[in-house]
C-alpha positions as CSV (number, residue, x, y, z in Angstrom):
1,X,-12.6,-63.4,-172.4
2,X,-13.8,-62.4,-169.0
3,X,-17.6,-62.6,-168.5
4,X,-19.0,-60.5,-165.7
5,X,-21.5,-62.3,-163.5
6,X,-24.7,-60.4,-163.5
7,X,-26.4,-59.3,-160.2
8,X,-29.9,-60.5,-159.5
9,X,-32.8,-58.0,-159.9
10,X,-36.3,-58.3,-158.4
11,X,-39.1,-57.8,-160.9
12,X,-42.7,-57.1,-160.0
13,X,-44.9,-59.1,-162.3
14,X,-48.4,-58.3,-163.7
15,X,-50.0,-61.0,-161.5
16,X,-48.8,-59.4,-158.3
17,X,-45.9,-61.8,-157.7
18,X,-42.1,-61.1,-157.9
19,X,-39.1,-63.0,-159.2
20,X,-35.4,-62.6,-158.9
21,X,-33.6,-62.7,-162.3
22,X,-30.5,-61.5,-163.9
23,X,-29.6,-60.6,-167.5
24,X,-27.6,-63.1,-169.4
25,X,-23.9,-62.1,-169.7
26,X,-23.2,-60.0,-172.7
27,X,-26.8,-58.7,-173.1
28,X,-26.9,-55.0,-173.9
29,X,-28.5,-52.6,-171.4
30,X,-31.3,-51.6,-173.8
31,X,-32.0,-55.2,-174.7
32,X,-32.2,-56.1,-171.0
33,X,-34.6,-53.2,-170.4
34,X,-36.9,-54.5,-173.1
35,X,-36.6,-58.1,-171.9
36,X,-37.5,-57.1,-168.3
37,X,-40.6,-55.3,-169.6
38,X,-41.6,-58.4,-171.5
39,X,-41.0,-60.6,-168.4
40,X,-43.0,-58.3,-166.1
41,X,-45.9,-58.6,-168.5
42,X,-45.6,-62.4,-168.8
43,X,-45.4,-64.0,-165.4
44,X,-45.1,-67.6,-166.7
45,X,-42.2,-66.6,-168.9
46,X,-40.6,-64.7,-166.0
47,X,-40.7,-67.7,-163.8
48,X,-39.2,-69.8,-166.6
49,X,-36.4,-67.2,-166.9
50,X,-35.8,-67.2,-163.2
51,X,-35.1,-71.0,-163.4
52,X,-33.2,-70.6,-166.6
53,X,-30.6,-68.0,-165.3
54,X,-29.8,-70.4,-162.4
55,X,-28.7,-73.1,-164.8
56,X,-25.2,-72.2,-166.1
57,X,-25.2,-75.0,-168.7
58,X,-28.5,-73.8,-170.2
59,X,-27.4,-70.1,-170.2
60,X,-24.1,-71.0,-171.9
61,X,-26.0,-72.9,-174.6
62,X,-28.2,-69.9,-175.1
63,X,-25.3,-67.6,-175.3
64,X,-23.6,-69.8,-177.9
65,X,-26.7,-69.9,-180.0
66,X,-26.9,-66.1,-179.8
67,X,-23.3,-65.9,-181.0
68,X,-24.0,-68.1,-183.9
69,X,-27.1,-66.2,-184.7
70,X,-25.2,-62.9,-184.7
71,X,-22.7,-64.4,-187.1
72,X,-25.4,-65.4,-189.6
73,X,-27.1,-62.0,-189.2
74,X,-23.8,-60.3,-190.1
75,X,-23.4,-62.5,-193.1
76,X,-26.9,-61.7,-194.3
77,X,-26.3,-58.0,-193.8
78,X,-23.2,-58.3,-195.9
79,X,-25.2,-60.0,-198.7
80,X,-23.4,-63.4,-198.4
81,X,-25.3,-65.4,-201.0
82,X,-24.2,-68.8,-199.8
83,X,-25.3,-68.2,-196.2
84,X,-28.5,-66.5,-197.4
85,X,-29.4,-69.5,-199.5
86,X,-28.8,-71.9,-196.6
87,X,-31.0,-69.9,-194.1
88,X,-33.8,-69.3,-196.6
89,X,-33.7,-73.0,-197.4
90,X,-34.5,-73.8,-193.7
91,X,-37.8,-71.9,-193.9
92,X,-38.9,-74.1,-196.8
93,X,-38.1,-77.3,-194.8
94,X,-41.2,-78.7,-192.9
95,X,-39.0,-79.5,-189.9
96,X,-38.1,-75.8,-189.4
97,X,-41.0,-73.9,-191.0
98,X,-42.9,-73.6,-187.8
99,X,-40.0,-71.8,-186.1
100,X,-40.1,-69.0,-188.7
101,X,-43.9,-68.7,-188.4
102,X,-43.8,-68.6,-184.6
103,X,-41.1,-65.9,-184.6
104,X,-43.0,-63.8,-187.2
105,X,-46.1,-63.9,-185.0
106,X,-44.6,-63.8,-181.5
107,X,-41.4,-61.9,-181.9
108,X,-38.9,-62.1,-179.0
109,X,-41.0,-64.3,-176.7
110,X,-41.5,-66.9,-179.4
111,X,-37.8,-66.8,-180.2
112,X,-36.9,-67.4,-176.6
113,X,-39.2,-70.4,-176.4
114,X,-37.4,-72.0,-179.3
115,X,-34.0,-71.1,-177.9
116,X,-34.7,-73.2,-174.8
117,X,-35.0,-76.3,-177.1
118,X,-31.3,-77.3,-177.4
119,X,-31.9,-80.4,-179.6
120,X,-33.8,-78.3,-182.0
121,X,-31.1,-75.6,-182.1
122,X,-28.5,-78.3,-182.8
123,X,-30.6,-79.5,-185.7
124,X,-30.7,-76.0,-187.1
125,X,-26.9,-75.7,-186.8
126,X,-26.4,-79.0,-188.6
127,X,-28.8,-78.1,-191.3
128,X,-26.7,-75.0,-192.2
129,X,-23.4,-76.8,-192.2
130,X,-22.4,-77.0,-188.5
131,X,-20.8,-74.5,-186.3
132,X,-18.9,-71.9,-188.3
133,X,-15.1,-71.9,-187.9
134,X,-15.2,-68.1,-187.3
135,X,-17.1,-68.4,-184.0
136,X,-15.5,-71.5,-182.5
137,X,-12.9,-69.6,-180.5
138,X,-15.5,-67.3,-179.0
139,X,-17.7,-70.4,-178.1
140,X,-14.7,-72.1,-176.5
141,X,-14.0,-69.0,-174.3
142,X,-17.7,-68.8,-173.3
143,X,-17.5,-72.4,-172.2
144,X,-14.5,-71.8,-170.0
145,X,-15.7,-68.6,-168.3
146,X,-18.0,-68.8,-165.2
147,X,-21.4,-67.0,-165.7
148,X,-23.0,-67.7,-162.3
149,X,-21.5,-67.2,-158.9
150,X,-22.0,-70.9,-158.1
151,X,-20.1,-71.9,-161.3
152,X,-17.2,-69.4,-160.4
153,X,-16.9,-71.2,-157.1
154,X,-16.9,-74.6,-158.6
155,X,-14.3,-73.6,-161.1
156,X,-12.1,-72.0,-158.4
157,X,-12.2,-68.5,-160.1
158,X,-11.3,-66.6,-157.0
159,X,-11.1,-63.2,-158.8
160,X,-14.5,-63.6,-160.3
161,X,-16.0,-64.4,-156.9
162,X,-14.2,-61.5,-155.3
163,X,-15.3,-59.1,-158.0
164,X,-18.9,-60.2,-157.7
165,X,-18.9,-59.8,-153.9
166,X,-17.3,-56.4,-154.1
167,X,-19.7,-55.2,-156.8
168,X,-22.9,-56.6,-155.1
169,X,-21.9,-55.4,-151.6
170,X,-24.7,-55.7,-149.2
171,X,-26.9,-57.4,-151.9
172,X,-24.6,-60.4,-152.1
173,X,-26.6,-63.6,-151.4
174,X,-24.1,-66.3,-150.7
175,X,-27.0,-68.7,-149.8
176,X,-28.6,-68.5,-153.3
177,X,-28.9,-71.9,-154.9
178,X,-28.5,-72.8,-158.5
179,X,-30.8,-75.1,-160.6
180,X,-29.5,-78.1,-158.8
181,X,-30.2,-76.6,-155.4
182,X,-26.6,-76.2,-154.4
183,X,-25.0,-73.1,-152.9
184,X,-21.6,-71.5,-153.7
185,X,-19.9,-73.0,-150.6
186,X,-21.2,-76.5,-151.5
187,X,-19.5,-76.2,-154.9
188,X,-16.3,-74.7,-153.6
189,X,-15.9,-77.5,-151.0
190,X,-16.9,-80.3,-153.3
191,X,-14.4,-79.1,-156.0
192,X,-11.7,-78.6,-153.3
193,X,-11.4,-74.9,-154.1
194,X,-9.8,-74.1,-150.8
195,X,-9.1,-70.4,-151.4
196,X,-12.7,-69.8,-152.6
197,X,-14.2,-71.8,-149.7
198,X,-12.2,-69.8,-147.1
199,X,-13.2,-66.5,-148.7
200,X,-16.9,-67.6,-148.6
201,X,-16.5,-68.6,-144.9
202,X,-14.9,-65.2,-144.2
203,X,-17.9,-63.5,-145.8
204,X,-20.2,-65.5,-143.5
205,X,-21.6,-68.0,-146.0
206,X,-23.8,-70.5,-144.1
207,X,-21.7,-73.7,-143.8
208,X,-24.6,-75.6,-142.2
209,X,-26.9,-75.4,-145.3
210,X,-25.2,-76.0,-148.6
211,X,-28.1,-77.5,-150.6
212,X,-31.8,-78.2,-150.7
213,X,-31.3,-81.6,-149.0
214,X,-29.9,-80.5,-145.7
215,X,-26.3,-81.1,-146.7
216,X,-23.7,-79.0,-144.8
217,X,-20.2,-78.1,-146.0
218,X,-19.0,-80.9,-143.8
219,X,-21.1,-83.4,-145.8
220,X,-19.5,-82.2,-149.0
221,X,-16.0,-82.3,-147.6
222,X,-16.6,-85.8,-146.3
223,X,-18.2,-87.1,-149.5
224,X,-15.4,-85.8,-151.7
225,X,-12.6,-86.6,-149.3
226,X,-11.5,-82.9,-148.9
227,X,-9.4,-83.5,-145.8
228,X,-8.0,-80.0,-145.4
229,X,-11.4,-78.4,-145.7
230,X,-12.8,-81.1,-143.4
231,X,-10.4,-80.2,-140.7
232,X,-11.1,-76.5,-141.2
233,X,-14.9,-77.0,-141.0
234,X,-14.7,-79.2,-137.9
235,X,-12.5,-76.5,-136.2
236,X,-15.2,-74.0,-137.2
237,X,-17.7,-75.8,-135.0
238,X,-19.9,-77.7,-137.6
239,X,-21.6,-80.8,-136.2
240,X,-19.8,-84.0,-137.3
241,X,-23.1,-85.9,-136.9
242,X,-25.5,-83.5,-138.6
243,X,-27.9,-85.4,-140.9
244,X,-29.2,-84.7,-144.3
245,X,-32.9,-85.0,-145.1
246,X,-32.1,-88.6,-146.1
247,X,-30.6,-89.2,-142.7
248,X,-27.0,-89.4,-143.8
249,X,-24.1,-88.2,-141.6
250,X,-20.8,-87.0,-143.0
251,X,-19.2,-90.3,-141.9
252,X,-21.9,-92.2,-143.8
253,X,-21.1,-90.3,-147.0
254,X,-17.4,-90.7,-146.6
255,X,-17.9,-94.4,-146.0
256,X,-20.2,-94.7,-149.1
257,X,-17.6,-93.0,-151.3
258,X,-14.6,-94.9,-149.7
259,X,-12.9,-91.7,-148.5
260,X,-10.6,-93.4,-146.0
261,X,-8.8,-90.3,-144.7
262,X,-12.1,-88.5,-144.2
263,X,-13.5,-91.5,-142.4
264,X,-10.6,-91.7,-140.0
265,X,-10.7,-88.0,-139.2
266,X,-14.5,-88.1,-138.6
267,X,-14.2,-91.1,-136.4
268,X,-11.5,-89.4,-134.4
269,X,-13.9,-86.5,-133.8
270,X,-16.8,-88.6,-132.7
271,X,-18.4,-89.1,-136.1
272,X,-21.1,-91.7,-136.3
273,X,-22.9,-93.6,-139.1
């Protein structure tokens, strides 16, 4: 199950500001059109969505909930009495009654608000008998497929990264950070995805700024002991003594994590604590 990584789109909000968002993988074009309209009219929700789509874990959780929801909707449409009884029973339970009332009043926006509440959604699943066997395979495939560019780099999915870059063309933003403030190159180097890291470097990804804390690709290679990438980055001209916002050099991180090979290489190149 290959999941295409969606490109970012800039939306102009009703309060005069803009946000960069993308549709969740698998969302139909018409549904995304309606969602964008809703986001443009609701700036607070749009900014929440902007944060949400940068968090691969949160997006996958939402996608899985949608998959389960579609399963139950199909059962209801088919007149499955057992499933209908379980779901209608939830509305009568005080713990869940407010969800049904909110969705009746607020529609899509209210449903989205509740979908962000993962503990609540897990309670709903348990209340209707757990995750249905019929959807477990689809959920597993969702979990193993990258849905953000940063996640594709972390997983070493070279084809997904190449496909995204080819599709986005000039709009490709390799410096974009995810919800943790880390760039594609930071993840590729940290996870020792050599082919992906080299592709990103060929595409001019900024090796000197891989996160929101001043960490360079050299800091990541040193911290995780990625010797081959460390050598490549040093040859590329990165400063062996660059400091993060916390004042840490690559050698300091390699030493902290007891990465002996990285420590020796950095010292041989003039690395300092």
